[in-house]
C-alpha positions, 0 to 999 in steps of 0.5 A: 462533489456528489457525497454518494459517490464518495461515501461508495468510495469510503465503503469499497476502500474499506474492505479493500483494506478490512481483506487484506488485514483479515487474510493476515490474520488468516496467515498468522493464527494458521502461523504461515508468518510470525508473531507480530513484533517477533525478532526475524532471525538472522537480522540485527535485532528487526522486528517482524510487521504486521499490516497494522505497523506500517503508517501507509497502510493503517492510516494512509490507505485508510485517510488518504487513499481513500479521496484519490478513490473518490477523484477517480470514481468522480471522474469515471462517474461525471465520463471523464476518463476515456482511453488514455485515462484506461492506458495510464490506469494500466499502465501504473497498476502493473507497473507499481505491481511488477516493482512491489512483486522484484522488491518482495521476491529480493532475499534484501527484502525483510519479511514481514505480514506479506511474505514469510521467513521461507522468502514465500509471499503469504495470502495476504501479501497476494491481496495486496499486490491488486489492490497496490495496482489499484490504485496505483492506477487510480493516483496516475490517473487523477494526478493526470487529471488534475494536470488537465483542469479537469479536478476542481473546487472541492473535489481537488482540495481533497484529493490533494489533502489524501495525496499529502496524508499519503505521503506523510506516511510514507514519509512515517515509514521510511523515518521508521525504518519500516521500509528497511530492507533485511540488515544481518545481524552483525558478528559477534566478536570471540574471545579465545 
């Protein structure tokens, strides 16, 4: 494994994550998104979540996906990426963004740092799409090359570790309710 390639992946991934966070803060300061942890009006006490409230973003992206990006960059640097890999990158990238956008514009999805109370996407949310697409595509390419036996040794171990870390953070977001749909408040019984 080439540690210079890893350092490049670390810097690029960190800058991409920091960009999302900074645009979230811009949206917060401008009042585009509600204050962090405020209750979503009309919800069953669900809170507005920010980028740093999602396990997948605060931990999975930094500690897990950096190793996926590292694997992809190693495949690229060693000339192992071919036309099939590029097609996989494009198909999975666009497919994942399509599914993500469909979820975000669904009225049943919760407002958060990427979607306003009125249902509009924030700048931060829009900036998250290319990152989500890129890393989804890179992940698919890495899995494909692992199955082909092109990723071995320490690079394989670290790539699998990155996938496990991301999988754990994804599970934590599910079990914590971070990925729950919007739950409308239950009507209160009125006494006549």
